[in-house]
N, C-alpha and C positions, 0 to 999 in steps of 0.2 A: 773787710769793709765795714767795720763797726760804726763808722761815721754815718752810714746810711740807715742805721737803726733809729727811726724817728719815734719809736714807742717810748724812748727814755726822755723825750722832751715833755715838760709840763706845760699847762695852759698859759702860765705867765710868760714863759719863754716864747711860745708861738705868738701870743698877743703882741708882745713887745716887738718881735721881729716883723710881723705884718704891719704894725703901725709905722715903724721906722723905714720899711723898704717896700711899701705897697706899689709905688710907681715902677720900680725896677721889676717887681714880680709881674705886674700887668704886662709890661713890655716883653718880658721873657716868655710869658704865656702866649702872647700874640705871635711872637717869632716861632715859638715851638709849634703852635697850631699851623702856621703857614708852612713850615718845613714838613710836617707830617702830611699835609694835604698835597704839597707840590712835589716833593722828592719821593720817588717810587722805589728806591733801593734800600739795601741794608744800611747805607750811609746815613739815612735819615735817623735811624735809631742811635747811631754813634753820635750824631750831632745833638740829638735830643738828650742823650746821656751827658754830653759835655756841658750843655746848658744847665741841666739839673745840678750837676756837680759844681758848676760855676756859681750857681745861686747859693748852694750850701757853703762854699768857700767864702763867698761875698758876705754871707750872714755874719761873719766875724767870730763864729764859734770855733775854738780850737779843739783838738782832741782831748785836752785836759778838761775843758768846759763840758764836753759831752760825757766824759767819764764821771765828772762830778755830778752831773744831772742823773746819770745812771745809778751812781752810788746812793744818791738821795732817794730815788724811787725804790731801790732795793731795800734800803734801810726802813723805809716807810712800810713796805709790804711785810718785811720781817717782823716789825713791831706789831702790825695788825695780826699776824699769825700767832705771835706770842700772846697777845691779848685774847685771841680766840681760844688758845689752849687753856688759859685761866678761866675764861667765861663759860666754856663749853665742856669742861671736864666732867660735870655731873651727868652728861648725856653720852659720854664716850663709851664705845664698845671695843672689846679686845677679842681678837680672833687669832688662834694659832693656825697657820697655814700648813698644807700638806708637806711643803719643802722644809719645814722647821722654822721658818720665819714667822714673825707676828705682824699683825696690822691693827692699828688703833684708828678708829674713825669717829669723827664728830660731824656736825652739820657742815662745817667749812674745811676741816682738816683731815688729812690722812697721813699717818706715820707708819713706815714699814722698816723693820729692822730684824736683826738676828740676836737672839738672847745672848747676853754676855758681851756684845759689841759695844763700842763706845760712841757709835754714830747711828743715826736713823735717817732715812730718806723722808723728806717732808714735802707734802703737796698742800697748797692752800687754794681753795676754791677751784680745784682741778688743774692748777698750774704747779709744775715741779719747781721747788725752791732749792733743790739740791740736798746734799748730806749735811746734817747739823750734828755737832758734838752733843752728847747727852749732858744736859745741865739739870739743875734742880726743877725747873719748870717742866721740861719734857718728861723727866722721871716721875714727877707728880701726876702728870696727865696719864702716863702709862699705868702707874699704880692705881689711880682712880678708875681707869677703864677696866682693870682686872677686878676691882671690887664691885664694879657695876654688873659684872658677869656678862 
């Protein structure tokens, strides 16, 4: 149910949608509130879900649109993380963990990896961004963190 992940919508998307469909949204909200107050069974939640999904479908956004929005957001976050790597390298710390892995930390970033591996786990502002292949920027951050001691 990836299409229910609203966190990938940007403000322009929400604003345009509300401006274009405000009347339908108000009517749907009124119907939804009436159903929740009047119907006392599990059916009310099924009806509410159908209304919400209907609004999403009515919005006109296809799965491709939602994926495109998600990709745009992911690319922006990745670029911010790379910029943080460059800007925060002078303050980076390097720690060798008891299990043989290492951790590089800055104000906004945390990299965790295994020495000799070609990938590191990246967290940006506490959010996991997944495993990234070692590139020159990441390697430079690791090297600088080692030098910082």
